[in-house]
C-alpha positions in Angstrom: -3.1 25.1 -12.5 -1.1 26.1 -9.4 -0.3 23.5 -6.5 -3.2 24.4 -4.4 -5.7 23.9 -7.2 -3.9 20.6 -8.1 -4.1 19.5 -4.5 -7.8 20.2 -4.4 -8.3 18.3 -7.6 -6.4 15.3 -6.4 -8.4 15.3 -3.0 -11.7 15.4 -4.9 -10.6 12.3 -6.9 -9.5 10.6 -3.7 -13.1 11.2 -2.3 -14.3 9.2 -5.2 -12.6 6.0 -4.0 -14.4 3.4 -2.1 -14.2 3.7 1.5 -11.9 1.5 3.5 -13.3 -1.9 4.9 -14.7 -1.2 8.4 -12.1 -3.4 9.9 -9.3 -1.1 8.9 -10.0 2.0 11.1 -10.4 -0.3 14.0 -7.0 -2.0 13.4 -5.3 1.4 12.7 -6.7 2.6 16.1 -5.0 -0.5 17.8 -1.7 0.3 16.1 -1.4 3.7 17.8 -1.3 2.2 21.2 -1.9 -0.6 23.6 -5.7 -0.3 23.6 -6.2 -3.7 22.1 -4.9 -7.1 22.7 -4.4 -10.0 20.4 -7.8 -11.6 21.2 -9.7 -8.5 20.6 -8.1 -7.9 17.2 -8.8 -11.5 16.3 -12.3 -10.9 17.0 -12.5 -7.9 14.8 -10.8 -9.5 11.9 -12.8 -12.6 12.3 -15.9 -10.6 11.3 -14.4 -10.1 7.9 -14.4 -13.5 6.1 -12.3 -12.2 3.0 -9.6 -10.8 5.2 -9.5 -13.9 7.5 -9.1 -16.1 4.5 -6.3 -14.1 3.2 -4.5 -14.0 6.5 -4.7 -17.8 6.8 -3.2 -18.0 3.2 -0.3 -15.9 4.2 0.2 -17.9 7.4 0.3 -21.0 5.2 2.5 -19.5 2.5 6.1 -20.3 1.8 7.0 -16.9 3.2 6.7 -18.3 6.7 7.1 -21.9 5.9 5.4 -23.3 9.0 5.5 -27.1 9.2 1.8 -27.8 9.7 -1.3 -26.3 8.1 -2.8 -23.5 10.0 -6.7 -23.7 9.9 -8.0 -21.2 12.4 -7.4 -17.4 12.8 -6.5 -17.5 16.5 -3.6 -20.0 15.5 -2.5 -17.7 12.7 -2.4 -14.7 15.0 -0.4 -16.6 17.5 2.2 -17.7 14.9 2.4 -14.6 12.8 2.4 -12.2 15.8 -0.2 -9.7 16.8 1.8 -6.9 15.1 2.2 -8.5 11.7 -1.5 -9.5 11.6 -2.6 -5.9 12.4 -0.2 -4.7 9.6 -1.6 -7.3 7.2 -5.1 -6.2 8.1 -4.4 -2.6 7.2 -2.5 -3.2 4.1 -5.0 -5.7 2.6 -7.8 -3.2 3.4 -6.1 -0.5 1.3 -5.3 -2.9 -1.5 -8.9 -4.1 -1.6 -10.2 -0.5 -1.9 -7.7 0.2 -4.8 -8.1 -3.2 -6.5 -9.9 -2.0 -9.7 -6.9 -0.2 -11.3 -6.9 -0.3 -15.1 -4.4 -2.5 -16.8 -1.2 -0.8 -18.2 1.6 -2.3 -20.2 3.9 0.4 -18.7 2.7 0.0 -15.3 1.8 -3.6 -14.2 -0.1 -3.6 -10.9 1.5 -7.0 -10.2 5.0 -5.4 -10.4 4.0 -2.6 -8.2 2.7 -4.9 -5.4 5.8 -7.2 -5.7 8.2 -4.3 -5.4 6.1 -2.9 -2.4 6.2 -6.1 -0.7 9.9 -6.6 -1.2 10.5 -3.2 0.3 8.3 -4.1 3.2 10.4 -7.2 3.8 13.6 -5.2 3.4 12.6 -2.4 5.8 11.8 -4.8 8.5 15.1 -6.7 8.0 17.0 -3.3 7.9 15.3 -2.1 11.0 16.4 -5.1 12.9 19.9 -4.6 11.7 19.8 -1.0 13.0 18.3 -2.0 16.4 15.0 -0.3 15.4 12.8 -3.3 15.8 10.3 -1.2 17.9 7.5 0.0 15.5 8.1 -2.8 13.1 4.5 -3.3 12.3 4.3 0.3 11.2 7.4 0.1 9.0 5.9 -2.9 7.3 3.0 -0.9 6.4 5.1 2.0 5.3 7.1 -0.3 2.9 4.0 -2.0 1.4 2.1 1.4 0.9 5.0 3.7 0.0 4.1 3.7 -3.8 0.3 3.8 -3.2 0.2 7.2 -5.0 1.2 5.7 -8.3 -2.1 3.7 -8.0 -4.1 6.9 -7.4 -2.3 8.7 -10.3 -3.0 5.6 -12.7 -6.7 5.5 -11.9 -7.5 9.3 -11.9 -4.9 10.9 -14.0 -4.3 8.1 -16.4 -3.2 10.2 -19.4 -0.9 12.4 -17.4 0.6 9.3 -15.6 1.2 7.7 -18.9 3.0 10.7 -20.2 5.3 10.6 -17.0 5.9 6.9 -17.5 6.8 7.6 -21.3 9.0 10.5 -20.3 11.1 8.5 -17.7 11.9 6.0 -20.5 14.0 8.8 -22.1 15.6 10.2 -19.0 19.1 9.5 -17.8 19.3 8.5 -15.0 15.5 7.4 -15.1 13.6 9.2 -12.1 9.9 8.7 -12.2 9.3 11.1 -9.4 11.0 13.9 -11.5 8.8 13.1 -14.5 5.7 13.1 -12.3 6.5 16.6 -10.8 7.0 17.9 -14.4 3.9 16.5 -16.0 1.5 16.3 -13.0 2.8 18.7 -10.4 3.3 16.3 -7.6 5.2 13.0 -7.2 3.7 9.7 -6.2 5.0 9.9 -2.5 3.1 13.2 -2.0 0.0 11.8 -3.7 0.2 8.7 -1.6 0.4 10.9 1.7 -2.7 12.8 0.6 -4.6 9.6 0.2 -3.5 8.1 3.6 -4.1 11.4 5.4 -7.6 11.5 3.8 -8.1 8.0 5.2 -6.9 9.1 8.7 -3.6 7.1 8.8 -1.3 8.2 11.6 1.5 10.7 10.7 4.1 8.2 11.6 2.9 6.3 8.5 1.9 9.3 6.3 5.0 11.4 6.6 7.7 9.0 5.5 5.7 8.0 2.5 5.0 11.6 1.5 8.7 12.5 1.9 10.6 9.5 0.4 11.5 11.3 -2.8 11.9 14.8 -1.2 15.2 16.5 -0.4 16.1 16.5 3.3 13.8 15.6 6.3 10.6 17.6 6.3 9.3 18.9 9.7 7.4 16.2 11.7 9.1 13.2 9.9 11.3 10.8 11.6 14.6 10.8 10.0 15.4 7.2 10.8 12.1 5.9 9.5 12.6 8.1 6.3 16.2 6.7 5.9 15.0 3.2 6.4 12.3 3.6 3.7 14.6 5.3 1.2 17.4 2.6 1.5 14.8 -0.2 1.5 13.2 1.3 -1.7 16.4 0.8 -3.7 17.3 -2.8 -2.4 14.7 -4.9 -4.2 15.6 -3.2 -7.5 19.1 -4.4 -7.2 17.9 -8.0 -7.2 15.2 -7.5 -9.8 12.2 -8.0 -7.4 9.2 -6.3 -8.8 11.2 -3.9 -10.7 8.4 -3.5 -13.3 6.4 -1.8 -10.7 9.0 0.8 -10.0 10.0 2.0 -13.6 13.1 4.1 -12.4 16.1 3.5 -10.3 16.6 4.7 -6.8 20.0 5.5 -5.5 21.1 4.8 -1.9 22.2 8.2 -0.4 25.4 8.0 1.8 23.6 10.5 4.3 20.8 7.9 4.9 23.4 5.1 5.4 25.0 7.5 8.1 21.8 8.1 9.7 21.2 4.2 10.1 24.8 3.5 10.8 25.0 0.9 8.1 27.9 0.1 5.6 28.0 -1.3 2.1 28.7 -4.8 3.4 25.3 -4.5 5.4 23.4 -3.7 2.3 25.0 -6.6 0.4 23.9 -8.8 3.2 20.3 -7.5 2.8 20.4 -7.9 -0.9 21.3 -11.6 -0.4 18.5 -11.9 2.1 16.0 -10.6 -0.5 17.3 -13.0 -3.1 16.9 -15.9 -0.8 13.3 -14.7 0.1 12.3 -14.3 -3.4 10.2 -17.5 -3.5 8.5 -16.6 -0.2 7.8 -13.1 -1.2 6.2 -14.4 -4.5 4.1 -16.7 -2.4 3.1 -14.0 0.1 2.0 -11.8 -2.9 -0.1 -14.7 -4.3 -1.8 -15.0 -0.9 -2.8 -11.3 -0.3 -3.9 -10.2 -3.7 
């Protein structure tokens, strides 16, 4: 089967997935510009009781450590920030639509989301260090959804994905994306991009996810956002955060460090930050699942 036939098959499987909750396209639309304000987005989210409940749980989690209980959505939006609430709404909607994945001893879903949340935390912190705070909400979504293609593979190409997971156990160095390409024909970044493109996510989110295991910087992809994701993808593994959800090692490329203008001491500082944030990240994960 050639790549075009494989791509068509993957798209046909993606079309079998449940549609995104109604709130997600509306919030995505707001992320692309200044067409909505905090009050309008609060009203949109308030129509989804399950999402409202999760956002309140996040606001009251140890990840933020606010001194008083937050009991209403408007207060949560004020404290968490408009950008973070939009990011949470989008990310939780995607997780909800993909929540019925089969259990796997080689690929525990809890490990995947813990790793992804740690990457989302790391990418925001790294962006601040690189004076790239603008667009932080999209970076958080990129970090949280960067491995979403693994879920698609696990659901719809279970036998082949299991074969790739087994193959990577005998590789040195272990590289899951290499095993995926050999067994399935695409890596999880490419498959994740197919899913998010089908769901009408903006290219600023889709492109870095699709390219995070590719060579170089594909056309239309922001090199800084891509470097932020690649570096942030490797940092949680170095402190053992959610490593079972990322069953291969990611190296930090010197070219990416040069693009970001960071040094080894900066990465060591971020590793320490992640280690300190471990309890909060685990609490955040418990709130959103």
